[in-house]
C-alpha positions in Angstrom: -2.2 7.0 -27.8 -4.3 6.9 -24.6 -5.5 3.4 -25.5 -1.9 2.2 -25.8 -1.0 3.7 -22.4 -4.0 1.9 -20.7 -3.0 -1.3 -22.5 0.6 -1.2 -21.2 -0.6 -0.3 -17.7 -3.0 -3.2 -17.8 -0.2 -5.6 -18.8 2.0 -4.3 -16.0 -0.9 -4.7 -13.5 -1.5 -8.3 -14.7 2.2 -9.0 -14.3 2.3 -7.6 -10.8 -0.8 -9.7 -9.8 0.8 -12.8 -11.3 4.0 -12.2 -9.3 2.0 -11.6 -6.1 0.0 -14.8 -6.6 3.0 -16.9 -7.4 5.0 -15.7 -4.4 2.5 -15.8 -1.5 4.8 -17.7 0.8 6.4 -15.9 3.8 10.0 -14.8 4.2 11.8 -13.8 7.4 14.2 -10.9 7.0 16.8 -10.5 9.7 18.9 -7.4 10.5 22.0 -9.5 11.5 23.1 -13.1 11.2 22.1 -15.2 14.2 25.6 -15.4 15.8 26.2 -11.7 15.5 22.7 -10.9 16.7 23.2 -13.0 19.9 26.5 -11.3 20.5 25.1 -7.8 20.0 21.8 -8.5 21.7 19.9 -7.1 18.7 17.6 -9.6 17.0 15.3 -7.6 14.7 13.2 -9.9 12.4 10.4 -9.1 10.0 8.2 -11.7 8.3 6.6 -10.7 5.1 5.2 -12.3 2.0 7.8 -12.8 -0.7 6.0 -10.7 -3.3 6.1 -7.7 -0.9 9.9 -8.2 -0.5 10.3 -8.4 -4.3 8.2 -5.4 -5.1 9.6 -3.4 -2.2 13.1 -4.1 -3.4 12.2 -3.0 -6.9 10.6 0.2 -5.7 13.5 1.0 -3.4 15.9 0.5 -6.3 13.8 2.9 -8.5 13.8 5.5 -5.7 17.6 5.3 -5.2 18.1 5.4 -9.0 16.0 8.6 -9.3 17.9 10.2 -6.4 21.2 9.2 -8.0 20.3 10.7 -11.4 18.9 13.9 -9.8 22.2 14.4 -7.9 24.3 13.5 -11.0 22.4 16.0 -13.2 22.7 18.8 -10.6 25.7 20.4 -12.3 23.9 20.5 -15.6 20.8 22.2 -14.1 23.1 24.7 -12.3 24.9 25.5 -15.5 21.7 26.0 -17.4 20.3 28.3 -14.7 23.5 30.4 -14.7 23.4 30.7 -18.5 19.8 31.7 -18.4 20.4 34.4 -15.9 23.4 35.7 -17.9 21.3 35.7 -21.1 18.5 37.6 -19.4 21.0 40.1 -18.0 22.6 40.6 -21.5 19.2 41.1 -23.1 18.3 43.8 -20.6 21.6 45.5 -21.2 21.0 45.4 -25.0 17.6 47.0 -24.5 19.1 49.8 -22.4 22.0 50.5 -24.8 20.3 50.4 -28.1 18.2 53.4 -28.9 14.9 53.0 -30.5 15.1 53.3 -34.2 12.3 55.4 -35.7 12.6 54.7 -39.4 9.0 54.2 -40.1 9.7 50.8 -41.6 7.4 48.2 -40.1 9.5 45.3 -41.3 12.6 46.6 -39.6 10.6 47.3 -36.4 9.4 43.7 -36.4 12.9 42.3 -37.0 14.3 44.5 -34.2 11.6 43.3 -31.8 10.3 46.8 -31.1 
């Protein structure tokens, strides 16, 4: 299983290197279109290799996807935690209420959890 994991990681690494080598040209990213930048007086530009833009966009999408799923699943985690606390409270209550049975039968003691 470990060998398969390393094989898949090697294929991904080779793919990333191939994308990086094929997209070495530069790209200029601008915050605003030229007309709007002249009007606002803000002209922020960033020149990067294309492969960094591609990989950065991919990683940014993964990050936002993970955050979205974490927020979406919050209600399920909260419900599970509430149910776990309730179960533990009920188990403690059952232990307090039920008196210990001294029948001398080891099988019944195991089944009762005592």
